[in-house]
Each structure stands twice: as C-alpha cells, then as structure tokens.
Backbone as JSON, one array per atom type, in Angstrom:
{
  "sequence": "MKKPMNTLYKSVSTAVCIALCMVLPFAFHAIPNGGTLFSPMHLPVLLCGAVCGPQYGLICGLVGPLLSSILTGMPGMGHLPGMMVELAVYGLVSGLVMRFLHTGKQVADLYISLLAAMLSGRILAGIARALIFTAGEYSLKIWASAYFVSCFPAIVLQLVLIPILYVALQRAGLVTNRNKK",
  "N": [[-6.84, 98.89, -5.03], [-5.7, 97.42, -1.88], [-6.65, 97.49, 1.48], [-7.21, 97.08, 4.89], [-9.29, 97.89, 7.11], [-8.45, 99.97, 10.29], [-8.69, 99.55, 13.57], [-8.18, 102.52, 14.63], [-8.35, 103.36, 12.43], [-11.43, 103.56, 12.02], [-12.17, 104.11, 14.62], [-11.28, 107.11, 14.07], [-13.68, 107.63, 11.78], [-15.49, 107.6, 12.91], [-15.9, 108.94, 14.85], [-16.14, 111.38, 12.97], [-18.69, 110.98, 11.74], [-19.49, 110.79, 14.05], [-19.32, 113.71, 14.64], [-20.34, 114.63, 12.29], [-23.54, 114.56, 13.06], [-23.34, 116.63, 14.43], [-23.13, 118.93, 13.55], [-24.56, 118.76, 10.35], [-27.21, 119.04, 10.83], [-27.62, 121.35, 11.49], [-27.64, 122.61, 8.73], [-29.76, 121.49, 7.66], [-32.12, 121.93, 9.19], [-32.44, 124.35, 8.46], [-34.15, 124.89, 6.13], [-37.6, 124.88, 6.49], [-39.24, 122.83, 8.85], [-37.52, 121.57, 7.77], [-35.93, 119.67, 9.84], [-37.56, 116.89, 10.6], [-38.21, 115.66, 8.33], [-36.33, 116.09, 6.77], [-34.22, 114.4, 8.43], [-31.35, 114.65, 9.49], [-29.17, 113.45, 10.77], [-28.62, 110.71, 10.54], [-28.44, 109.9, 8.44], [-25.22, 110.67, 8.72], [-25.18, 108.35, 10.63], [-26.3, 105.59, 9.78], [-25.18, 104.87, 7.51], [-22.29, 105.34, 8.59], [-22.13, 102.22, 10.6], [-22.63, 101.06, 8.0], [-19.9, 101.0, 7.33], [-17.85, 101.19, 9.29], [-18.99, 98.72, 10.9], [-20.99, 96.94, 13.56], [-20.6, 97.72, 16.49], [-19.43, 100.17, 16.37], [-21.03, 102.01, 14.42], [-23.2, 101.03, 16.7], [-22.14, 103.27, 18.66], [-21.83, 105.49, 17.59], [-24.56, 105.93, 17.08], [-26.02, 105.92, 19.3], [-23.84, 107.87, 20.93], [-23.51, 110.45, 18.82], [-26.48, 111.68, 18.7], [-26.8, 112.89, 21.71], [-24.52, 114.28, 22.11], [-25.07, 115.89, 20.38], [-27.49, 116.92, 21.86], [-27.28, 117.65, 23.94], [-24.61, 119.64, 23.3], [-25.79, 121.88, 21.14], [-28.61, 121.65, 21.54], [-30.39, 120.52, 20.19], [-31.37, 117.53, 19.08], [-34.04, 118.02, 20.77], [-34.97, 118.01, 24.03], [-37.56, 116.0, 24.94], [-37.38, 114.54, 22.37], [-35.14, 112.93, 22.62], [-34.51, 110.77, 24.0], [-35.92, 108.61, 22.45], [-35.14, 109.23, 20.28], [-32.28, 108.78, 20.26], [-32.87, 105.37, 21.02], [-33.36, 104.59, 18.14], [-31.58, 105.3, 16.63], [-29.34, 104.3, 17.87], [-30.19, 101.65, 17.34], [-30.03, 101.73, 14.38], [-27.08, 102.42, 13.38], [-26.37, 99.53, 14.93], [-27.49, 97.91, 13.06], [-27.44, 97.93, 10.14], [-25.09, 97.74, 10.86], [-24.5, 95.58, 11.38], [-25.42, 93.31, 9.43], [-24.47, 94.11, 6.85], [-21.96, 93.23, 7.65], [-22.59, 90.27, 7.86], [-24.49, 89.73, 5.89], [-23.86, 88.55, 2.07], [-24.24, 88.61, -0.76], [-23.26, 88.95, -3.0], [-23.66, 91.59, -4.56], [-22.54, 93.84, -4.25], [-24.25, 96.64, -3.51], [-26.49, 95.47, -3.39], [-25.59, 94.3, -1.02], [-25.89, 96.6, 1.09], [-28.03, 98.34, 0.54], [-30.12, 96.13, 1.12], [-29.38, 96.45, 4.34], [-29.7, 98.97, 4.86], [-32.49, 99.1, 5.02], [-32.74, 97.45, 6.17], [-32.37, 98.06, 8.95], [-33.57, 100.45, 8.87], [-35.59, 99.74, 9.2], [-35.66, 98.16, 11.06], [-35.23, 99.47, 13.28], [-36.88, 102.24, 13.36], [-39.51, 100.53, 14.8], [-38.34, 99.86, 16.85], [-37.69, 101.56, 18.04], [-41.01, 103.05, 18.23], [-41.25, 100.96, 19.73], [-40.68, 102.32, 21.94], [-40.38, 104.42, 22.81], [-43.48, 104.06, 23.11], [-44.08, 102.48, 25.91], [-42.11, 102.82, 27.64], [-41.1, 105.81, 27.33], [-43.56, 108.07, 26.14], [-46.09, 106.47, 27.61], [-48.94, 105.1, 27.19], [-49.88, 107.36, 25.99], [-49.13, 106.78, 23.09], [-49.91, 105.88, 20.54], [-50.71, 103.19, 17.53], [-51.14, 104.92, 15.14], [-50.11, 107.52, 15.32], [-47.55, 106.3, 15.71], [-47.04, 105.72, 13.23], [-47.32, 107.68, 11.59], [-45.47, 109.86, 12.54], [-42.8, 107.94, 12.23], [-42.89, 107.24, 8.88], [-44.85, 108.48, 7.49], [-44.25, 111.78, 7.57], [-41.84, 111.56, 7.3], [-41.34, 110.56, 5.44], [-38.93, 111.68, 3.04], [-37.14, 112.01, 3.83], [-36.53, 108.94, 4.39], [-36.25, 108.65, 1.34], [-33.57, 109.53, 0.94], [-32.28, 109.51, 2.44], [-31.93, 106.33, 1.15], [-31.14, 107.0, -1.01], [-28.8, 108.46, -0.97], [-26.96, 107.27, 1.15], [-25.63, 105.25, -0.69], [-24.65, 106.05, -2.76], [-22.6, 107.8, -1.43], [-21.26, 105.72, -0.47], [-20.29, 104.24, -1.63], [-18.86, 106.22, -3.06], [-16.94, 106.86, -1.19], [-16.0, 104.21, -1.47], [-14.38, 103.97, -4.3], [-12.37, 106.12, -3.57], [-11.1, 104.88, -2.17], [-10.83, 104.12, 0.69], [-12.53, 102.76, 1.55], [-13.09, 99.16, 1.28], [-14.18, 97.32, -0.9], [-15.78, 94.38, -0.73], [-16.36, 92.32, -2.7], [-14.56, 91.97, -3.79], [-11.42, 89.48, -4.27]],
  "CA": [[-5.22, 98.67, -3.0], [-6.93, 96.94, -0.75], [-6.64, 97.98, 2.6], [-7.89, 96.95, 5.87], [-10.33, 99.19, 8.09], [-8.03, 99.12, 11.59], [-9.34, 100.38, 15.16], [-8.21, 103.96, 14.81], [-9.2, 104.09, 11.1], [-12.79, 103.46, 12.3], [-12.39, 105.13, 15.89], [-11.43, 108.44, 13.77], [-14.42, 107.57, 11.38], [-16.88, 107.23, 14.6], [-15.53, 110.89, 15.43], [-16.22, 112.19, 12.15], [-19.68, 110.64, 12.23], [-20.31, 112.15, 15.25], [-19.55, 115.42, 14.67], [-21.99, 115.51, 11.19], [-24.34, 114.39, 13.69], [-24.36, 117.73, 15.37], [-23.65, 119.73, 11.6], [-25.9, 118.05, 9.68], [-28.97, 119.17, 11.51], [-27.44, 123.08, 11.02], [-28.54, 123.17, 7.8], [-31.45, 120.92, 7.68], [-33.37, 123.01, 9.89], [-32.87, 126.25, 7.98], [-35.3, 123.99, 6.06], [-38.55, 124.77, 7.36], [-39.22, 121.92, 9.17], [-36.24, 120.61, 7.52], [-35.3, 118.35, 10.57], [-38.2, 116.17, 10.49], [-38.24, 116.09, 7.11], [-35.02, 115.48, 6.3], [-33.92, 113.66, 9.55], [-30.31, 114.73, 8.74], [-28.3, 112.54, 12.35], [-29.78, 109.49, 9.91], [-27.5, 109.61, 7.56], [-24.33, 109.81, 9.08], [-25.24, 106.82, 11.7], [-26.31, 104.74, 9.1], [-22.94, 104.86, 7.09], [-21.3, 104.75, 10.08], [-22.83, 101.45, 10.59], [-21.82, 100.0, 7.16], [-18.8, 101.32, 6.75], [-17.46, 100.69, 10.25], [-19.47, 98.22, 11.55], [-21.58, 97.23, 14.23], [-20.41, 98.64, 17.78], [-19.42, 102.09, 15.91], [-23.03, 102.61, 14.47], [-23.75, 101.7, 18.06], [-21.49, 104.47, 19.49], [-22.24, 107.21, 16.55], [-26.36, 106.15, 17.2], [-26.13, 106.38, 20.91], [-23.33, 109.3, 21.14], [-24.71, 111.29, 18.39], [-27.74, 112.74, 19.55], [-26.95, 113.01, 22.7], [-23.79, 115.31, 22.44], [-25.83, 117.27, 19.62], [-28.83, 118.24, 21.79], [-26.07, 118.89, 24.73], [-24.56, 121.15, 22.42], [-27.29, 122.1, 20.21], [-30.39, 121.46, 22.05], [-31.47, 119.43, 18.61], [-32.6, 116.7, 19.27], [-34.9, 118.41, 22.0], [-34.74, 116.61, 25.68], [-38.92, 115.56, 24.3], [-37.17, 113.93, 21.2], [-33.7, 112.88, 22.99], [-34.55, 109.15, 24.46], [-36.6, 108.26, 21.22], [-34.0, 109.37, 18.7], [-31.01, 107.72, 20.45], [-33.02, 104.62, 20.63], [-33.56, 104.39, 16.71], [-30.42, 105.5, 15.93], [-28.48, 103.22, 17.98], [-30.63, 100.04, 16.05], [-29.75, 101.58, 12.8], [-25.81, 101.92, 13.21], [-25.98, 98.44, 15.01], [-28.21, 96.32, 12.2], [-26.75, 98.39, 9.3], [-23.46, 97.58, 10.67], [-24.42, 93.81, 11.24], [-26.37, 93.15, 7.61], [-23.37, 94.54, 6.04], [-21.11, 91.94, 8.16], [-22.77, 89.04, 7.68], [-24.64, 88.87, 4.51], [-22.63, 88.62, 1.22], [-25.29, 88.15, -1.76], [-22.35, 88.88, -4.42], [-23.58, 92.52, -5.1], [-22.81, 94.5, -2.87], [-25.27, 97.05, -3.49], [-27.59, 94.61, -2.42], [-26.25, 94.15, 0.63], [-25.72, 98.08, 0.7], [-30.12, 98.44, 0.13], [-30.89, 95.59, 2.25], [-28.62, 96.75, 5.46], [-30.26, 100.37, 5.47], [-33.74, 99.3, 5.22], [-33.5, 96.12, 7.68], [-32.08, 99.47, 10.11], [-34.22, 102.26, 8.84], [-37.15, 99.02, 9.76], [-35.98, 97.93, 13.38], [-34.81, 101.11, 14.57], [-38.54, 102.68, 13.91], [-39.63, 99.66, 14.91], [-37.96, 99.36, 18.07], [-37.81, 103.96, 18.69], [-41.54, 103.45, 18.32], [-42.02, 100.7, 21.11], [-39.34, 102.0, 23.52], [-41.96, 105.53, 22.98], [-45.14, 103.28, 23.36], [-43.36, 101.49, 26.79], [-41.17, 103.92, 28.28], [-41.49, 107.67, 27.02], [-44.44, 108.46, 26.37], [-46.54, 105.18, 28.01], [-50.67, 105.43, 27.72], [-50.17, 108.18, 24.53], [-49.16, 107.12, 21.82], [-50.97, 105.05, 19.25], [-50.43, 103.02, 16.11], [-51.67, 106.04, 14.46], [-49.19, 108.61, 15.75], [-46.15, 105.64, 14.82], [-46.77, 105.36, 11.52], [-47.37, 109.31, 10.83], [-44.16, 109.99, 12.82], [-41.84, 107.02, 11.0], [-43.06, 106.84, 8.39], [-45.07, 109.54, 7.22], [-44.21, 112.46, 7.69], [-40.2, 111.51, 7.08], [-40.44, 110.2, 3.75], [-38.36, 112.46, 2.28], [-35.18, 111.43, 4.39], [-35.98, 107.47, 3.67], [-35.79, 109.2, -0.24], [-32.77, 110.88, 0.83], [-31.64, 108.29, 3.03], [-32.26, 105.03, 0.44], [-30.16, 107.42, -2.77], [-27.05, 109.21, -0.67], [-25.85, 106.6, 0.97], [-24.45, 104.15, -1.48], [-23.62, 107.08, -3.5], [-21.39, 108.55, -0.14], [-20.88, 104.64, 0.23], [-19.32, 103.73, -3.17], [-17.98, 107.32, -3.22], [-15.87, 106.3, -0.16], [-14.41, 103.12, -1.68], [-13.28, 105.28, -5.38], [-11.48, 107.31, -2.95], [-9.96, 103.91, -1.14], [-11.4, 104.81, 2.0], [-13.61, 101.45, 2.0], [-12.95, 98.09, 0.66], [-15.07, 96.84, -1.78], [-16.44, 93.56, 0.08], [-16.8, 91.59, -3.05], [-13.0, 91.53, -4.86], [-10.67, 88.84, -3.93]],
  "C": [[-6.54, 98.56, -2.5], [-5.87, 97.04, 0.66], [-7.24, 97.69, 3.63], [-8.71, 98.26, 6.42], [-9.52, 99.19, 10.06], [-9.34, 100.09, 12.27], [-9.74, 101.67, 14.76], [-8.61, 104.22, 13.32], [-10.99, 103.96, 11.72], [-13.59, 104.15, 13.69], [-13.11, 106.4, 14.84], [-13.0, 108.31, 12.85], [-15.07, 108.08, 12.07], [-17.04, 108.3, 13.67], [-16.04, 111.56, 14.44], [-18.07, 111.88, 11.79], [-20.31, 110.89, 13.12], [-20.6, 113.33, 14.91], [-20.63, 115.77, 13.07], [-22.83, 115.23, 11.91], [-24.82, 115.95, 14.45], [-24.19, 118.57, 14.28], [-24.3, 119.64, 10.82], [-27.12, 119.25, 10.24], [-28.96, 121.31, 11.31], [-28.27, 123.48, 9.8], [-29.55, 122.68, 7.38], [-32.6, 122.07, 8.27], [-33.32, 124.5, 9.49], [-33.88, 126.29, 6.81], [-36.36, 124.43, 7.17], [-39.02, 123.56, 7.67], [-38.25, 120.67, 8.3], [-35.51, 118.61, 8.41], [-35.86, 116.53, 10.65], [-38.62, 116.12, 9.1], [-37.35, 115.08, 6.23], [-34.4, 114.43, 7.09], [-32.2, 113.48, 9.38], [-29.42, 114.01, 9.57], [-28.78, 111.04, 11.24], [-29.15, 108.96, 9.7], [-26.52, 109.73, 8.34], [-23.73, 108.79, 10.06], [-25.17, 105.7, 11.0], [-25.27, 104.24, 7.75], [-22.17, 104.67, 7.79], [-21.9, 102.94, 10.02], [-22.3, 100.41, 9.31], [-20.96, 100.05, 6.7], [-17.78, 100.75, 7.91], [-17.58, 99.61, 10.77], [-20.06, 98.55, 12.7], [-21.79, 98.04, 15.59], [-19.93, 100.09, 17.08], [-20.27, 102.33, 15.33], [-23.05, 102.77, 15.9], [-23.39, 102.59, 18.56], [-21.82, 105.56, 18.82], [-23.82, 106.92, 17.23], [-26.13, 106.6, 18.21], [-24.78, 108.03, 21.33], [-23.97, 110.64, 20.31], [-25.2, 112.78, 18.88], [-28.08, 113.6, 20.58], [-26.37, 113.7, 22.91], [-24.81, 116.61, 21.75], [-27.1, 117.74, 20.52], [-27.77, 118.56, 23.36], [-25.55, 119.85, 24.64], [-24.79, 122.08, 21.74], [-28.27, 122.51, 20.83], [-31.3, 121.0, 20.52], [-30.6, 118.07, 19.08], [-33.33, 117.27, 20.79], [-34.98, 117.18, 23.35], [-35.97, 115.66, 25.02], [-38.21, 114.16, 23.12], [-35.8, 112.61, 21.95], [-34.35, 110.73, 22.73], [-34.77, 108.12, 22.79], [-35.75, 108.18, 20.59], [-32.82, 108.8, 18.83], [-31.3, 105.99, 21.01], [-32.96, 103.86, 18.94], [-32.36, 104.59, 16.17], [-29.27, 104.55, 15.91], [-29.03, 101.75, 17.04], [-30.55, 100.24, 14.97], [-28.35, 102.19, 13.06], [-25.28, 100.12, 13.25], [-26.42, 97.81, 13.84], [-28.03, 96.62, 10.78], [-25.24, 97.52, 9.08], [-23.21, 95.63, 10.79], [-24.79, 92.92, 9.9], [-24.86, 93.42, 6.97], [-22.47, 93.13, 6.21], [-21.34, 90.67, 7.86], [-23.84, 88.38, 6.43], [-23.43, 89.62, 3.0], [-23.79, 88.14, -0.07], [-24.41, 88.03, -3.32], [-22.48, 90.24, -5.11], [-23.73, 92.81, -4.23], [-23.36, 96.02, -2.56], [-26.74, 96.52, -3.28], [-27.68, 94.55, -1.51], [-26.48, 95.45, 1.33], [-27.64, 98.93, 1.21], [-30.27, 97.84, 0.86], [-30.27, 96.12, 3.94], [-29.5, 98.39, 5.86], [-31.83, 100.19, 5.4], [-34.36, 98.11, 6.34], [-32.81, 96.88, 9.4], [-33.03, 99.98, 9.65], [-35.29, 101.02, 9.51], [-37.45, 98.71, 11.71], [-36.13, 98.86, 13.38], [-36.05, 102.33, 14.43], [-39.36, 101.65, 14.47], [-39.73, 99.63, 16.51], [-37.87, 100.84, 19.14], [-39.4, 103.49, 19.21], [-42.1, 102.44, 19.64], [-41.74, 101.0, 22.43], [-40.3, 103.31, 23.88], [-43.57, 105.39, 23.68], [-45.25, 103.21, 24.61], [-43.36, 102.65, 27.34], [-41.79, 105.13, 28.54], [-42.46, 108.34, 26.87], [-45.91, 107.73, 26.81], [-47.99, 106.35, 27.29], [-50.7, 107.09, 26.21], [-49.63, 108.25, 23.06], [-49.67, 105.3, 21.08], [-49.97, 104.66, 17.72], [-50.16, 104.2, 14.96], [-50.4, 106.82, 14.36], [-47.3, 107.36, 15.37], [-46.14, 105.56, 13.35], [-46.58, 106.6, 10.58], [-45.63, 109.58, 11.36], [-42.97, 109.23, 11.96], [-41.77, 107.52, 9.99], [-43.58, 108.22, 6.72], [-44.35, 110.86, 7.09], [-42.35, 113.11, 7.94], [-39.76, 110.71, 5.76], [-39.59, 111.17, 3.02], [-37.16, 111.62, 2.7], [-35.73, 109.75, 4.09], [-35.74, 108.05, 2.66], [-34.33, 108.82, 0.22], [-31.91, 109.22, 0.93], [-30.85, 107.05, 2.31], [-31.04, 105.89, -1.25], [-29.1, 108.16, -1.52], [-26.48, 108.4, -0.54], [-25.51, 105.55, 0.06], [-23.98, 104.93, -2.01], [-22.51, 107.59, -2.28], [-20.57, 106.92, -0.59], [-19.24, 104.16, -1.38], [-18.62, 105.16, -3.65], [-16.43, 106.97, -2.13], [-15.26, 105.23, -0.92], [-14.19, 103.72, -2.79], [-12.57, 105.42, -4.34], [-10.25, 106.29, -1.99], [-10.13, 103.75, -0.03], [-12.18, 103.42, 2.74], [-12.87, 99.64, 1.15], [-13.64, 97.89, 0.25], [-15.03, 94.98, -1.34], [-16.05, 92.5, -1.38], [-16.05, 90.99, -4.16], [-12.33, 90.78, -3.86], [-9.07, 89.69, -3.72]]
}
C-alpha cells in the first residue's frame, strides 16, 4: 500500500522525534558517560530528516535539544549551542540527501544520507564552536576527540539502528518505499 506522507503526518512524526530527544537521554544517561558514548538525541533527529524531509529534520534538530535542555537540563547550557548546530545540520542534510539522491538502492541512499549528515554536522558544529562558542580555546585535536573518538560507539549505533528503524517503519506502512513505482 502506497500512501504519501502528508503535512500532518510529518508534523506528528517530527513531534514524536522531538519527544524522543527528551526521553532517550534518560535511558542512556543511566550508563556511565552514556550521553557521550551513545549520543541518544542524534538517533531521532537523523531518522526524522530521512523520513520526513529536510525542513522537519532541521526543526527537530533545533527544537529537540533546546526543549530537552529547558525541561530536563540535558544537554547543559555549555553544550547546547554546538549541539543545536550539529543536530540541525543532521536533520537538514539527511533529509536533503534522501530527497535528491536516488541510486536505485534504498539502503545505499540511506547510508549515504547518514554519512553525509553525520560528517557535515560534526564539521559545522566544530567550526561554530571554534569561531563562536569557545573561540580561542578550541583545537583540531579537541574537535577530533569530541566528534569522532569519544562518540565512536554512537556512530556505530546510528549506522546500525537507523536503517533498521527505517525499514521497520516502511514495513509497517508508515514510510513509502522510494524505489517501488
């Protein structure tokens, strides 16, 4: 059954992803250093961009961490601006790549989308931290450690879990198959 995703469906899905940005950190913060190791807010934002599109992913990436910080204190104010930049770019880029890239293989499109979003989000967040949020205190070594080394388990988790969730949503009829005519 092929049904197009309308604005209401995308809005509700985005709201659910924003809610997950507040709920998931609680589960992962029960693990010592779990927030850094698993980056739980990244999952719903990347999924939202891929499923709902770039504008919804952008909104999720901005609103999710902001509301979470206001309501739960996670992320802390010191990390919030950089995280909002990173997640906003994640949602935007994952949605843009999924919209415009059509290799004929949905899984390839999804992985390319995820990798492009994760790389561009980390780069832009690092630039924002270096130039604006922690100007003069930020180095390439700190950036590489913060965005690639300490969160390597999160990168693996995102690359494994998001395609599984995407396919599960598709099989449930909540996401249309991009390659079926």
